C-alpha positions in Angstrom: -2.8 -7.9 -8.3 -5.6 -6.5 -6.2 -7.3 -9.9 -5.9 -4.1 -11.4 -4.4 -3.2 -8.5 -2.1 -6.7 -8.0 -0.8 -6.9 -11.6 0.4 -4.9 -11.2 3.6 -3.8 -8.0 5.5 -0.8 -9.6 7.2 0.4 -11.1 4.0 0.0 -7.8 2.2 2.0 -6.0 4.9 4.8 -8.6 4.7 4.9 -8.2 0.9 5.0 -4.4 1.0 7.7 -4.5 3.6 10.0 -6.4 1.1 8.7 -4.9 -2.2 11.2 -3.8 -4.8 11.2 -0.4 -6.4 10.0 -2.0 -9.7 7.1 -3.7 -8.0 6.0 -0.7 -5.9 5.7 1.3 -9.1 2.9 -1.0 -10.1 1.3 -1.7 -6.7 1.0 1.9 -5.6 -1.7 2.3 -8.1 -4.0 0.1 -6.0 -3.0 1.5 -2.6 -6.4 3.3 -2.3 -8.3 0.2 -3.1 -6.4 -1.8 -0.5 -6.9 0.9 2.0 -10.6 1.0 1.4 -10.8 -2.8 1.7 -8.8 -3.3 4.8 -9.4 0.0 6.7 -6.1 -0.4 8.5 -3.8 2.3 9.8 -1.1 -0.4 9.9 -1.4 -0.8 6.2 -1.1 3.0 5.6 2.1 3.1 7.8 3.4 0.1 5.8 2.8 2.0 2.5 4.8 4.9 3.9 7.6 2.7 5.0 7.8 0.9 1.7 7.9 4.2 -0.2 10.6 5.6 2.0 12.6 2.3 1.8 12.4 2.0 -2.0 12.8 5.8 -2.6 9.8 5.6 -5.0 7.6 8.7 -4.9 4.1 7.4 -4.4 3.0 10.2 -2.1 -0.1 11.0 -4.2 -1.1 7.3 -4.0 -0.6 7.3 -0.3 -2.7 10.4 0.2 -5.5 8.8 -1.8 -5.1 5.7 0.4 -5.4 7.9 3.5 -8.6 9.4 2.2 -10.1 6.0 1.5 -9.1 4.9 5.0 -11.0 7.9 6.4 -14.3 6.9 4.7 
């Protein structure tokens, strides 16, 4: 999954903006890796939107992603 999503920031954001609750439950485990790779505040904001839209609690994964963005 990481290999696919780390290929293109724009495509990753589009995917996360339409992700299902089932898919986000798997993808959120690599939020930190994606954040470290892209170093994009837009991606962090997209992660937050996706979590809110799906109602899936991935706040811990998002916090880890924010930490990786700060590095």
